[in-house]
Backbone bond lengths (Angstrom), bond angles and torsions (degrees), N, CA, C in turn:
res aa  C-N    CA-C-N  psi(-1)  N-CA   C-N-CA  omega(-1)  CA-C   N-CA-C  phi
1 X - - - 1.507 - - 1.546 108.00 -
2 X 1.339 114.86 131.47 1.467 118.70 178.62 1.510 109.40 -73.74
3 X 1.344 116.98 142.84 1.434 120.95 177.00 1.527 109.12 -129.27
4 X 1.322 116.87 31.29 1.440 121.66 -174.60 1.525 114.18 -72.03
5 X 1.306 118.36 -10.36 1.468 120.89 177.88 1.528 112.98 -99.38
6 X 1.341 115.89 11.55 1.448 119.92 179.53 1.513 110.68 -61.34
7 X 1.329 117.28 136.73 1.451 120.51 -179.00 1.499 115.87 86.55
8 X 1.322 115.88 0.05 1.484 121.22 179.55 1.512 110.94 -109.70
9 X 1.325 114.10 152.09 1.465 119.68 173.22 1.521 108.28 -122.97
10 X 1.307 116.85 135.85 1.445 123.27 175.50 1.515 106.91 -101.57
11 X 1.349 116.44 112.50 1.451 122.97 -172.03 1.524 107.50 -101.28
12 X 1.313 115.99 125.17 1.489 121.69 -175.19 1.538 111.72 -110.48
13 X 1.307 115.98 129.94 1.491 118.16 161.93 1.565 104.67 -64.66
14 X 1.301 116.70 163.13 1.478 120.45 -173.83 1.526 113.00 -101.00
15 X 1.335 115.54 -75.18 1.463 121.84 -176.53 1.526 111.30 -65.47
16 X 1.320 117.52 119.67 1.473 120.73 177.06 1.495 115.47 86.21
17 X 1.381 115.23 -9.11 1.451 119.85 176.72 1.510 113.26 -113.76
18 X 1.311 114.31 -60.27 1.457 120.03 177.82 1.536 111.81 -91.03
19 X 1.349 117.21 -42.73 1.451 120.68 -176.14 1.540 108.97 -122.39
20 X 1.308 116.13 137.01 1.476 121.24 174.67 1.544 105.21 -85.52
21 X 1.302 116.40 97.37 1.473 122.31 -174.69 1.522 112.54 -105.58
22 X 1.334 119.28 2.51 1.447 121.53 -170.69 1.569 111.21 -59.25
23 X 1.312 118.39 -38.20 1.449 120.84 -177.34 1.509 112.40 -61.41
24 X 1.330 117.64 -47.66 1.447 120.83 -179.95 1.536 112.55 -73.37
25 X 1.288 119.51 -32.00 1.420 122.44 174.81 1.550 110.02 -66.46
26 X 1.312 115.88 -42.28 1.473 120.31 179.42 1.543 110.14 -63.87
27 X 1.302 117.92 -40.63 1.420 122.10 179.73 1.519 110.81 -63.52
28 X 1.307 117.48 -41.94 1.455 123.63 178.77 1.516 110.31 -66.20
29 X 1.307 116.94 -45.91 1.490 121.45 177.81 1.484 110.89 -59.08
30 X 1.353 117.75 -47.63 1.428 121.05 -175.57 1.535 110.10 -69.34
31 X 1.285 118.10 -30.07 1.481 119.98 174.48 1.516 109.22 -64.52
32 X 1.362 117.25 -45.67 1.475 120.93 179.38 1.532 111.04 -64.44
33 X 1.326 117.72 -40.09 1.460 121.36 178.92 1.522 110.30 -66.39
34 X 1.322 118.10 -45.15 1.453 122.04 177.65 1.502 112.14 -59.34
35 X 1.354 116.72 -43.05 1.447 123.02 179.28 1.557 110.59 -60.38
36 X 1.356 114.66 -32.58 1.464 120.70 -179.62 1.540 111.37 -89.02
37 X 1.322 117.33 3.19 1.464 119.79 179.67 1.518 113.67 79.20
38 X 1.303 116.27 20.84 1.473 121.69 179.51 1.509 110.09 -100.35
39 X 1.334 116.52 156.18 1.488 120.16 173.89 1.504 112.55 -69.04
40 X 1.307 115.07 155.25 1.466 118.87 177.74 1.537 110.88 -76.38
41 X 1.302 113.12 156.73 1.502 119.30 173.79 1.521 108.24 -102.42
42 X 1.288 117.13 141.34 1.466 123.10 176.73 1.541 107.35 -53.66
43 X 1.298 119.32 127.18 1.497 121.42 -179.69 1.544 111.29 -53.60
44 X 1.307 117.28 -35.29 1.452 118.33 177.97 1.489 116.14 -63.47
45 X 1.328 116.39 -21.63 1.483 121.22 -178.87 1.518 110.18 -84.26
46 X 1.335 117.95 -13.80 1.482 119.80 -175.24 1.504 110.47 -73.74
47 X 1.296 118.37 -25.55 1.488 121.00 179.83 1.504 113.03 -49.13
48 X 1.348 114.86 -44.15 1.474 116.84 -175.10 1.512 113.60 -81.95
49 X 1.343 117.17 0.51 1.468 122.08 176.33 1.532 112.77 -96.06
50 X 1.316 116.07 -8.29 1.471 120.91 -173.82 1.519 109.97 -87.50
51 X 1.341 116.90 148.60 1.450 120.64 169.41 1.477 117.62 134.10
52 X 1.360 117.63 -13.88 1.469 119.53 -176.55 1.520 110.83 -124.71
53 X 1.328 117.79 20.38 1.445 121.09 178.50 1.533 111.71 99.53
54 X 1.343 114.70 162.56 1.447 121.52 -175.98 1.498 113.58 -61.00
55 X 1.319 117.43 -43.56 1.476 119.19 -176.37 1.525 110.59 -64.07
56 X 1.333 115.69 -47.18 1.481 119.24 -177.73 1.529 108.51 -62.16
57 X 1.320 118.27 -42.44 1.430 120.43 179.15 1.510 113.67 -63.13
58 X 1.327 116.62 -40.02 1.441 121.37 179.10 1.525 112.66 -69.32
59 X 1.324 116.15 -39.82 1.455 121.07 173.28 1.491 112.82 -53.68
60 X 1.349 114.41 -46.10 1.473 119.69 -179.77 1.527 109.82 -66.89
61 X 1.348 119.35 -36.17 1.397 121.72 174.29 1.514 113.18 -59.81
62 X 1.306 116.90 -43.88 1.437 121.07 177.42 1.553 111.81 -68.18
63 X 1.319 116.69 -37.55 1.433 119.45 175.70 1.521 113.24 -59.79
64 X 1.323 116.04 -36.02 1.426 121.91 -177.95 1.577 113.76 -80.94
65 X 1.310 114.58 -7.18 1.463 119.36 -178.06 1.514 112.94 -124.59
66 X 1.372 116.27 27.67 1.474 119.03 174.22 1.520 114.95 126.61
67 X 1.329 116.51 -3.82 1.488 118.58 176.54 1.510 110.64 115.13
68 X 1.332 115.62 147.27 1.467 121.97 -179.50 1.520 109.89 -87.03
69 X 1.345 117.10 138.94 1.467 121.42 175.24 1.526 111.14 -75.10
70 X 1.332 116.02 -179.95 1.464 120.60 178.95 1.548 110.46 -71.29
71 X 1.332 113.71 174.04 1.471 119.84 -172.65 1.483 113.26 -61.46
72 X 1.353 118.01 -42.71 1.466 119.28 -177.24 1.506 111.79 -66.15
73 X 1.342 116.07 -43.10 1.491 118.60 178.22 1.528 109.67 -65.75
74 X 1.335 116.80 -38.92 1.438 119.33 -179.55 1.519 111.90 -63.85
75 X 1.308 118.15 -32.06 1.457 122.20 175.58 1.506 110.81 -54.89
76 X 1.336 117.22 -43.91 1.455 122.21 178.71 1.524 112.46 -64.88
77 X 1.363 115.41 -40.27 1.450 118.73 177.87 1.524 111.96 -65.83
78 X 1.310 115.77 -38.80 1.473 119.72 177.95 1.511 110.47 -62.22
79 X 1.326 116.79 -40.00 1.485 119.88 177.55 1.501 112.99 -60.85
80 X 1.392 114.35 -41.59 1.473 119.00 177.75 1.514 110.25 -63.85
81 X 1.355 117.54 -42.71 1.411 122.94 178.95 1.546 110.50 -58.67
82 X 1.329 114.88 -52.07 1.506 120.22 -174.27 1.515 110.70 -65.73
83 X 1.318 116.89 -40.50 1.489 118.28 -179.94 1.514 111.09 -60.13
84 X 1.336 117.77 -43.04 1.424 122.14 178.66 1.515 111.40 -67.92
85 X 1.323 115.99 -45.29 1.458 120.76 -176.05 1.514 111.47 -62.74
86 X 1.345 116.71 -45.47 1.457 120.24 179.74 1.510 111.65 -62.17
87 X 1.318 117.39 -31.76 1.462 120.74 179.60 1.525 112.61 -78.89
88 X 1.332 118.85 -14.61 1.451 123.59 -176.26 1.542 111.31 -134.71
89 X 1.340 113.43 33.68 1.517 118.71 -167.90 1.518 114.14 -64.49
90 X 1.322 116.52 -25.50 1.486 118.63 -177.36 1.503 111.51 -131.51
91 X 1.345 118.80 31.34 1.434 120.54 175.53 1.527 111.05 -61.77
92 X 1.325 115.34 -44.46 1.484 121.71 -179.48 1.527 113.80 -117.85
93 X 1.277 117.90 -19.07 1.511 122.35 -172.78 1.505 110.14 -67.83
94 X 1.288 115.38 131.51 1.487 122.48 178.86 1.537 108.87 -144.64
95 X 1.359 117.35 154.35 1.462 118.56 173.83 1.523 110.68 -62.40
96 X 1.350 115.54 148.69 1.434 119.50 176.07 1.532 108.15 -65.82
97 X 1.328 118.08 150.78 1.477 121.73 -176.57 1.533 111.62 -53.01
98 X 1.301 114.77 130.67 1.452 121.82 176.52 1.514 115.91 81.60
99 X 1.343 117.65 -4.02 1.467 121.06 -176.02 1.543 110.98 -64.48
100 X 1.343 116.80 -50.44 1.469 120.02 -177.19 1.492 110.11 -62.83
101 X 1.331 116.44 -44.33 1.500 119.28 -179.12 1.520 111.35 -62.99
102 X 1.349 118.17 -36.07 1.451 120.99 177.87 1.536 111.18 -64.87
103 X 1.318 115.46 -45.14 1.464 120.54 177.93 1.525 111.65 -61.53
104 X 1.303 116.18 -44.39 1.450 120.33 178.63 1.525 111.34 -60.48
105 X 1.346 116.24 -41.77 1.463 121.07 179.26 1.508 111.23 -63.39
106 X 1.345 117.82 -43.66 1.429 120.57 -179.20 1.552 111.97 -69.84
107 X 1.323 115.99 -34.50 1.452 119.22 174.93 1.497 111.63 -64.05
108 X 1.324 116.79 -37.46 1.469 120.96 179.08 1.542 110.20 -68.14
109 X 1.368 114.96 -24.58 1.464 117.53 176.62 1.526 111.63 -89.88
110 X 1.317 118.29 11.44 1.457 122.66 173.57 1.509 117.50 102.86
111 X 1.305 117.90 -4.61 1.479 121.73 -177.98 1.502 110.57 -80.30
112 X 1.305 114.90 158.08 1.469 121.04 168.55 1.530 107.74 -107.87
113 X 1.306 116.58 163.41 1.469 121.48 179.79 1.526 109.20 -125.38
114 X 1.346 114.75 145.83 1.493 120.64 178.75 1.518 108.86 -143.16
115 X 1.304 116.04 165.23 1.438 121.40 177.37 1.548 107.46 -122.80
116 X 1.364 114.33 133.48 1.469 121.06 175.50 1.541 107.73 -130.22
117 X 1.285 118.18 107.84 1.428 122.03 -169.96 1.504 113.52 -130.30
118 X 1.344 118.15 157.83 1.447 121.95 171.47 1.505 111.78 -89.95
119 X 1.350 117.02 7.37 1.423 122.22 167.09 1.546 107.01 -75.76
120 X 1.305 118.70 150.54 1.456 118.12 174.36 1.529 109.23 -64.48
121 X 1.331 115.83 153.31 1.450 118.30 -173.99 1.542 114.02 -61.95
122 X 1.306 118.35 -41.83 1.457 119.75 -176.36 1.550 112.73 -62.10
123 X 1.334 120.38 -50.67 1.440 117.62 175.47 1.553 114.15 -65.13
124 X 1.335 116.73 -30.96 1.435 118.59 176.16 1.521 110.78 -61.92
125 X 1.310 116.78 -45.41 1.470 121.85 177.91 1.496 110.23 -64.90
126 X 1.297 118.29 -41.63 1.462 121.74 -179.57 1.516 109.88 -60.18
127 X 1.310 116.80 -46.07 1.463 121.95 -179.79 1.527 110.29 -59.90
128 X 1.313 117.74 -51.73 1.468 123.21 -178.79 1.526 109.94 -60.75
129 X 1.327 117.31 -43.54 1.459 119.40 179.48 1.527 112.22 -67.31
130 X 1.337 117.27 -39.32 1.464 120.97 -179.42 1.513 110.76 -64.36
131 X 1.325 116.93 -34.01 1.466 122.58 -179.94 1.535 110.23 -83.27
132 X 1.302 119.06 -2.19 1.444 121.59 178.76 1.535 113.43 72.54
133 X 1.328 118.18 25.88 1.452 121.46 -177.19 1.511 115.54 -103.58
134 X 1.317 117.50 -3.20 1.502 121.77 -175.88 1.536 114.01 -50.94
135 X 1.336 118.33 -42.85 1.475 117.40 -176.86 1.543 113.09 -61.60
136 X 1.297 120.51 -15.11 1.464 121.68 -177.25 1.556 112.02 -80.65
137 X 1.327 118.79 -16.62 1.436 120.68 -169.02 1.550 112.55 -115.81
138 X 1.332 113.43 134.85 1.466 122.29 177.92 1.504 110.92 -82.86
139 X 1.359 118.72 -23.21 1.460 121.35 -177.47 1.535 108.79 -155.40
140 X 1.328 115.20 147.11 1.458 121.33 171.63 1.536 106.51 -131.10
141 X 1.280 115.99 117.65 1.463 122.71 -177.57 1.527 109.63 -116.84
142 X 1.315 116.58 124.07 1.480 119.74 178.70 1.515 110.74 -108.27
143 X 1.349 114.74 -177.79 1.454 119.98 -174.89 1.510 111.02 -70.17
144 X 1.355 119.80 -15.81 1.444 121.76 177.98 1.529 112.01 -107.70
145 X 1.293 118.38 8.69 1.480 120.54 -178.83 1.516 110.19 -77.35
146 X 1.309 117.06 -39.30 1.463 122.55 175.25 1.509 107.89 -109.04
147 X 1.334 117.45 -170.68 1.450 122.33 179.22 1.509 114.01 -83.98
148 X 1.319 117.83 -0.95 1.439 121.11 -176.56 1.531 110.31 -146.13
149 X 1.334 116.26 159.10 1.437 123.44 175.20 1.538 111.14 -111.38
150 X 1.283 118.70 161.18 1.427 120.58 173.28 1.546 109.22 -57.10
151 X 1.303 118.87 140.52 1.487 129.70 18.92 1.477 116.28 -86.10
152 X 1.329 120.93 4.70 1.461 121.30 172.54 1.530 107.39 -59.75
153 X 1.329 117.30 141.62 1.514 120.11 -178.66 1.490 112.27 -75.17
154 X 1.346 121.14 -13.90 1.467 123.68 -172.73 1.504 112.45 -52.11
155 X 1.344 120.22 -51.87 1.496 118.01 -177.92 1.547 112.79 -66.81
156 X 1.329 117.50 -30.66 1.457 120.59 175.47 1.560 110.20 -62.64
157 X 1.304 113.73 -49.98 1.483 118.52 -178.60 1.538 110.48 -67.22
158 X 1.330 117.55 -32.57 1.448 119.79 177.01 1.535 109.93 -67.09
159 X 1.323 116.48 -37.43 1.470 119.45 176.91 1.544 110.87 -63.17
160 X 1.278 115.25 -42.80 1.490 119.72 175.99 1.525 110.23 -59.27
161 X 1.329 117.55 -47.01 1.434 121.75 -177.94 1.540 111.79 -63.33
162 X 1.361 116.38 -45.66 1.465 118.83 -179.55 1.506 114.07 -64.64
163 X 1.322 115.63 -30.13 1.504 119.38 -177.74 1.533 109.80 -75.43
164 X 1.333 117.37 -18.00 1.447 118.56 -177.33 1.522 114.06 78.42
165 X 1.312 116.70 9.83 1.489 120.77 -178.05 1.532 110.95 -89.14
166 X 1.291 114.94 162.54 1.452 120.78 -179.98 1.539 113.39 -102.75
167 X 1.316 116.33 -13.85 1.461 121.38 -179.10 1.509 107.59 -150.20
168 X 1.318 115.67 158.13 1.465 118.13 -178.03 1.493 113.25 -153.82
169 X 1.325 114.53 165.31 1.471 122.87 171.58 1.507 106.99 -129.78
170 X 1.296 116.41 134.93 1.469 121.45 -179.49 1.516 109.79 -98.48
171 X 1.355 116.99 133.86 1.444 123.02 179.57 1.520 106.62 -114.36
172 X 1.337 117.14 120.51 1.460 120.88 -177.89 1.499 113.14 -140.22
173 X 1.349 113.11 -167.32 1.483 118.11 -179.13 1.512 112.53 -143.75
174 X 1.328 117.67 12.36 1.477 118.39 -171.92 1.553 111.04 -151.82
175 X 1.344 114.14 169.16 1.470 121.39 174.92 1.508 109.64 -61.50
176 X 1.336 118.90 -34.61 1.465 120.38 179.17 1.519 110.14 -59.65
177 X 1.362 117.20 -41.02 1.460 120.76 179.73 1.527 111.94 -67.68
178 X 1.338 115.53 -41.10 1.432 118.92 -179.87 1.531 111.12 -64.13
179 X 1.345 116.60 -41.54 1.485 119.94 178.87 1.526 111.83 -64.78
180 X 1.346 114.90 -41.31 1.455 119.74 -178.47 1.539 111.20 -65.40
181 X 1.315 116.22 -47.29 1.444 122.09 -179.36 1.514 111.15 -63.41
182 X 1.356 115.85 -45.35 1.440 119.78 177.78 1.512 113.68 -59.48
183 X 1.320 115.85 -43.46 1.465 120.48 179.20 1.514 110.94 -66.88
184 X 1.316 117.25 -26.24 1.521 121.31 176.51 1.474 112.35 -85.62
185 X 1.370 117.42 -1.34 1.458 118.31 -178.13 1.481 114.40 71.28
186 X 1.313 118.50 32.26 1.436 123.48 -173.43 1.529 110.78 -123.11
187 X 1.311 118.91 138.41 1.474 118.59 174.95 1.508 111.79 -63.19
188 X 1.323 116.01 148.74 1.499 120.92 -177.66 1.482 111.29 -128.99
189 X 1.280 117.72 129.97 1.469 124.51 174.62 1.519 109.31 -112.58
190 X 1.361 115.64 134.66 1.462 120.78 -171.87 1.529 111.32 -114.38
191 X 1.338 115.68 128.19 1.457 121.28 174.20 1.524 110.21 -80.59
192 X 1.300 116.27 119.38 1.480 121.10 -177.20 1.530 112.50 -71.44
193 X 1.349 117.57 -12.25 1.456 122.39 -179.30 1.515 112.23 -86.57
194 X 1.355 117.61 -3.92 1.448 122.26 -171.92 1.507 115.11 -76.76
195 X 1.322 115.45 -168.96 1.437 122.33 -173.14 1.544 112.95 -87.87
196 X 1.326 117.19 -21.31 1.460 120.97 178.01 1.520 113.05 67.01
197 X 1.341 116.96 -158.49 1.469 126.31 0.17 1.490 111.15 -75.19
198 X 1.350 115.60 156.98 1.463 122.49 175.83 1.522 109.26 -128.82
199 X 1.330 114.20 99.90 1.472 119.95 173.54 1.513 111.36 -110.10
200 X 1.375 115.52 -5.07 1.462 121.09 -176.12 1.513 112.64 -113.34
201 X 1.366 115.40 28.69 1.464 118.36 -177.51 1.528 112.30 -57.16
202 X 1.302 118.03 -27.33 1.442 121.05 -179.57 1.564 111.05 -70.38
203 X 1.328 115.52 -18.32 1.476 120.29 177.99 1.506 112.70 -88.25
204 X 1.349 116.08 -12.02 1.459 120.12 -179.87 1.523 110.24 -80.08
205 X 1.345 116.23 161.78 1.453 120.30 177.52 1.488 111.41 -74.43
206 X 1.333 117.00 -29.40 1.463 121.33 178.56 1.536 109.10 -175.05
207 X 1.351 112.68 166.57 1.476 121.47 179.71 1.519 107.24 -128.49
208 X 1.343 115.70 139.80 1.452 119.75 179.27 1.542 109.60 -132.25
209 X 1.345 114.07 148.05 1.470 118.60 -177.76 1.483 113.92 -103.66
210 X 1.334 116.80 -9.79 1.500 121.31 178.26 1.510 106.78 -155.06
211 X 1.347 114.49 148.27 1.457 119.17 -178.96 1.519 113.81 -63.67
212 X 1.333 118.67 -15.88 1.438 119.23 174.67 1.517 113.44 -59.08
213 X 1.323 116.74 -25.35 1.422 124.93 -177.64 1.529 113.99 -84.78
214 X 1.358 117.32 -15.38 1.466 119.73 -164.37 1.502 113.93 -69.94
215 X 1.303 119.49 -45.13 1.486 119.52 -174.21 1.527 111.75 -57.63
216 X 1.326 116.39 -43.24 1.460 117.47 179.10 1.544 112.52 -64.63
217 X 1.333 115.43 -36.80 1.440 120.49 178.89 1.528 111.68 -67.63
218 X 1.313 116.90 -38.71 1.456 120.89 175.66 1.486 111.64 -63.22
219 X 1.333 116.93 -44.20 1.476 120.13 177.73 1.544 111.29 -58.99
220 X 1.333 113.84 -43.91 1.475 117.29 177.91 1.522 112.35 -63.50
221 X 1.322 116.34 -41.92 1.469 120.54 -176.98 1.570 111.01 -64.68
222 X 1.350 115.84 -29.97 1.440 121.49 -176.94 1.542 112.22 -90.49
223 X 1.316 115.98 -11.21 1.478 119.96 -174.31 1.534 110.74 -64.83
């Protein structure tokens, strides 16, 4: 058995990278919009709203359906969104094809796995636990775990520290992930199937279209 990934951690973004969460996020957003008397957004359009946390996503949803309210009113809408989302967090959400198998293969080769997301830590943990994936990860870092969210490098470096690894590779799906990994001095691999946006693909270490490709790319990035 190869153990060439010993001492490394593979750090995954969550929404759009590790887990396809768009369906459940769309349902929660449309519930909040409907509660506020707003029209629903096509679920397919929600993919491009994901990546900067629930509040930012919901603000953009309101902006696209007539304008965002003030901060105090938005607080109430965010609460409606989160209550619904936490109650339906894995109705539709599933790992992307091949993701679990790739993580298991890299763990067998000595690597650890972690999650670094702009989702808050509590719902991120709830999602991973509900899907039965918690044993795979040495650390789960959310946007509220440290004092900053991606693209700041702090949560990436915190993920590395919590995992106990000495080196890492970041797996993401957006410019935010590329910026965060680069600022942390870490190679970044981008899933082309994710939510994006990706305009900085040339700054990434590599791009993959299916998780079957990931283990070889990680080995190359760490070589």
